N, C-alpha and C positions, 0 to 999 in steps of 0.2 A: 070109850072107843071113838065116839062121835067127836070128842074133844081132840083126840089125837089126829083124826082126819082133818080137822079144821086147821090144826097147826101145819100139816103137810101141804094143804092147799095154799095156805098163806106163803109158805116157803117157796112153792112152785111159782107163785105170782111174782114174788120178789126177785127170784132167779131170772125169770123171763124179762122183767123190767131192766135187770142189770145187763144182760147179753145183747138185747136188741139194739141199743145205741152203738155198741162196739161194732156189730156187724154192719150197721148203716155207715159208720165212719170208714170201715174198710172198703165198702162198696164205693164210697165217695172218693176215697184216696186212689183206688185202682182206676177209677174213671178219670181222675185228674192225671194220673201217671200215663194212662193210655193216650190221653189228649196231648201230653207233653212229648211222648214218643213220636206221635204223628207229626208234630211240629218239627221235631229234630230230623225226622226222615225227609221232610219237604226241603229244609235248608241243605241237608247233606246231599240230596239229589242234585241240587244246583251246584254245590261245591265240587263234586267228583269230576265234573267236566272242566273245571278250572285248572285241574292239576294233571290233565291228560295231554301229553305232547302230541299224540296222534290226532287229537281234535284241534288243539290250539296252534300247533306247528311253531310254537314259541316257548322259550324257557323264561318265565317271568313269575313274579309273585301273583297268587290268585287274588281275586277281588276280596280285600280284607274285610269289607263289610259283610260279605256272604260268609267268610270264614268265622268271623266273630259271632254272627247269628247262629251258625251251626254249633260252635263251641258252647255258647250259652244254653242253647236248647238241649244239647246233649247232656251237659252237666246238670241242668235243672231236672231233666227226666230221670237221670241216674240217681240224683238225690231223692226225688219223690219215690222211686221204687224201693229205696232203702227203708221207707216208712211202712210199707205193707208187708203182709206175711200170709199170702194165699198162694194157691197153686198157679194162678195166672201170672204171678210175678216172674217165674222162671221163663215162661214163654215171652213175656214182654222184654225181659232183660236180653234174651237172645235176639229178639227183633231189633231192639235198640242198637246192639253191637253190630249186627249184620248189616243194618241199613243206614246207620248214622255214625256210630263209633269208628267203624273201619275207615270211612272217608275222612273223618276228622283227624284220626291218627296218621293216615297217609298224607294228609295235607300238612300236618306238622313236620313230618319227615321231609316232604318236598320243600317246604319253606326253609327248614334248617339247612338243607343241602344247597339251596340257592344263596342263602346268607353266607355260608362257608365259601361257596364259589366266588361270590363277589369279593370276599376277603382275599381269596387266592389271587384274583386279578389285581387287587390293590397292592398286595404284598409283592407280586411279581413285577409290577411297574416300579415299585420302590426299589426292589433289588436290582432290576436292570439299570436304573438310573445310578445307583451306588456303584455297581460293578463297572459301568462305563466310565465313571469318574475315578475310582480307585479300587481295582479288583482284589487287592491283597490286604485291605484294611480290616481292622477288627469289626468295624461297623458293618462292612459288606458281608463279612462272615456271619455275623449275628443275623443279618437280614436273610441270608441264605437258609439258615436253620429255622427261622420263623416261617418262611415260605414252605419249607419241607414239612414242618410240623402241621401247618394248615392243610396241606395236601393229604397227609396221613389221616388227619381228623375227618376230612370229607370222605375219604374212602370208607370210614366206619359209618358215616351218616348216609351214604348211598345205599347201604343195605336196607334202610328204612323207606327208600323211594320205590313206589310201586310201578312196575312196567319196565321192561328192558329198553324199549325205545326211549322212554323218558330218562332213564339212567344214562344211556349212551349219549343223549343230547346234552345232558348236564356235563358229562365228561368232556365232550368236544368243546363246549362253550367256555368252561372254566378250568378244568384240571389239565387238559393238554397244553395250553400255553404256559401254565405254571411249571409243568414238568419239563417243557422245552427249555425254559430259563435255567432250571437246575442242571439239566443234562449238559448244556453248552458250557457251564462253568464248573462242573463237577471236579475236573482234574485240578484246577487252580485252587479251589476251596479245600480239596483234600490235601494238597501240598501245604497250604496255610495251616491246616489242622495238625499236620505232622510237626510244624514249627512250634505250635502251641504245646504239643505233647513234649517236645524236646525241652521247651522252657520249663515245663512242670517237673520233668525228671531232673533237670539241673538244679532247680530251686529246692527240690526235696533231697538233693545230694544222693541220688540213686546210684545203684551199682554201675560202674563205668561201662560194663558190657551192654547194659540196657541203653545207656546214652549213645554208644557207638552204633547199636542196632537201629536206633531211631534216626540217627544221622544218615545211615545207609538207606533207610526207608525213604527219607526225604529226598535224597539224590535220585533214587529210583523214580520217585513221583515227578521230578523235573523232566524226565524223559518223555512223559506223556503230554507235555505242554509245548506248543509250537511258537507262541508269541515271545520273541526275545526280550521285549520290554518287561513283560510279566515275569519271565524267568529271572531277570536282573533284580526286579523288586523283591521277589521271593528269596533270592540268594542274599540280598542285603539284609533282609529280616533274619535269615539264618546266621549271617555273619555277626550280627549284633547278639543273637542268642547264644551262640557257641562260645563267645568270649566272656560269658558269665561262668563258664566251666573251669574250675581251678586246674583240673588235670590237663585240659587242652592248653590253657595259658602256660603251664609249666613246660609242656612239650614244644609249644610254639617258641618259647624263649630258647630252648635247646637248639631248635632249627635256626633261629636267628644267629646264634653263636656259630653254628655249622657254616652258614654262608659267609660270615665274617672271616672264618678260617680259610674258606675257599678263595676269597679275594686276597687275603694276606699271603697265602702260599703261592698263588699265581703271580702276584706282583713281585714276590721275592724270587720267582722262577725256581721254586723248590719242587723239583719233579717228584721226588719220592713222597713228600708230604701230600702233594696234590693227588697223586695216584692212590694214596691211602684213603682218600675220601670216596672212592668208587667201589661198589660191590663187584665181585668177580663175575656176577651175572649181568652186569651192565653191557648193553649191545656194543660189540666191537672192542670188548675189554682187552683182547689179545694184542691188538695193535694200538691201543689207547696211549700207551707210554710213548710210542714212536711219534704219534700225532702231536701230543702235547709238547714233547721235546723239540720237534721241528718248529712249532709255533713260537716257543721261547727263543729259538735260535734265529729265526727269520724276521720276527717282529718285536718291537718294543711296545708292549701293550700294558696299559694301566686299567685295572678293573675296579668298578665301584657299583655296589648294589644300591640302587636308588630306593627301592621298596620291594617287598615281597608279600605274597598272600598265601597263607596256609588254608587251602580250601577245605580239607578234611584230614582227620587223623583216625584211621581205623585199623585195628589189629596190628599196631606197630608199623603201619604204612601211611605215608602222608603225600598228598598231592599239593605241590607248592608252585605258585606262579612267581617267577623272579623277573623284575624289571631292572636291567643292568645297563650301565654306561661303560663303553670301552673306548679309551683314548689311545690312538695308534700314533706312535712317533711324536707325541705331544702336539699333534696337529689335527688329525681327523678324529671326529667323535661319532660313535655309532651307539644308538640306544636300541636294545632288543628286549622282547618279552618272551621268555621261554618257560615251558612247563616241565617240572621235574617230578618224578616219582621217587620218593625217598623211602628207605626201609631201615628199621632199627634192628641191629644184629643182637645176638645173645649177650654180648658184652655191654649192650645199652648204647651203642654208637650208631649215629645216623650215617647212612651211606647213599650216594647216588645210585639208584637202581635202574632207572629208565629215563628217557627224555622224550618230550613231545616236540616233534619237528615244527618248524614255522608253519608248514602247511596245515597243521592241526590247531592253529591259534583260534580258529572259529569255535573250537570246543571249550575254550577257556572262558572263565568268568572273571572279568577284571573289575576290581573295586578301586575307585579313586581314593 
């Protein structure tokens, strides 16, 4: 019995010698962690005032030395707390997050928002320069989208910025100028995007209805633009794009033949053939025959179509601008630009459906 007790006493002594060093190590570690938490708190206390617009009255990067000191102290304390496993750890972790982590994370959000804001200003300046030089170029359009993307990115980053007054100040300083640049050019870039879409549909040989719908959308977008020079540039881009469409080219050739017939019939003073080129819905159709017949009788006129521009073909309807030379009595020459609306009937024949008077020439888009 005495022998057994001796073994038990020895075991107890060995056990005590094993656990005492671990407890001392934990105490040392928790003491070190607490010290590191305190250091982090001190640096974070200085940092929080660096990111408060109400205090600084300025939107700028915080003192990065203070930020880095806070960052390092916070991460060191957090790392040390992972090494201990006692009840005081939970309290210290909460203390670290409440007094240091929160300011470190807010500072990161603040810095990211300013960085994005500076990028917005940079991209806005780049876009404004490109737009001023060539508002309808592919490079300008790409710059527009880059600026728009950066503004959307900052909108997400702003959620991480603490304090409404600080968020509002960042918006005023960075986002507002960028949005102003986008807003002032939105209609032009939108029209350019419609041309890009038209190009894509034609390249993919899409359904003709989709192509025509896109053409219609493009012309609607031109109505929102006031600058005539930009409208002409956009129309020129459309003009080049639509001529990649095989169906358009086929119908354009039909219209060319139609105007050749019109000149031929008029020069031959063939009244019946000339009247046959007009739809019965053409304005003044009832007296059109008399008017043309009187012209043939009273004047010797030779007609020559110098060039024409098919602006669009939609749903068997085409807007055509004709530049024509008329030589009267082989002496006097007159050049006129007239807009015609043509329509294709069920038999597949193009007819004059309407005419744009000379007073409407400002509505026409002329391509040299």
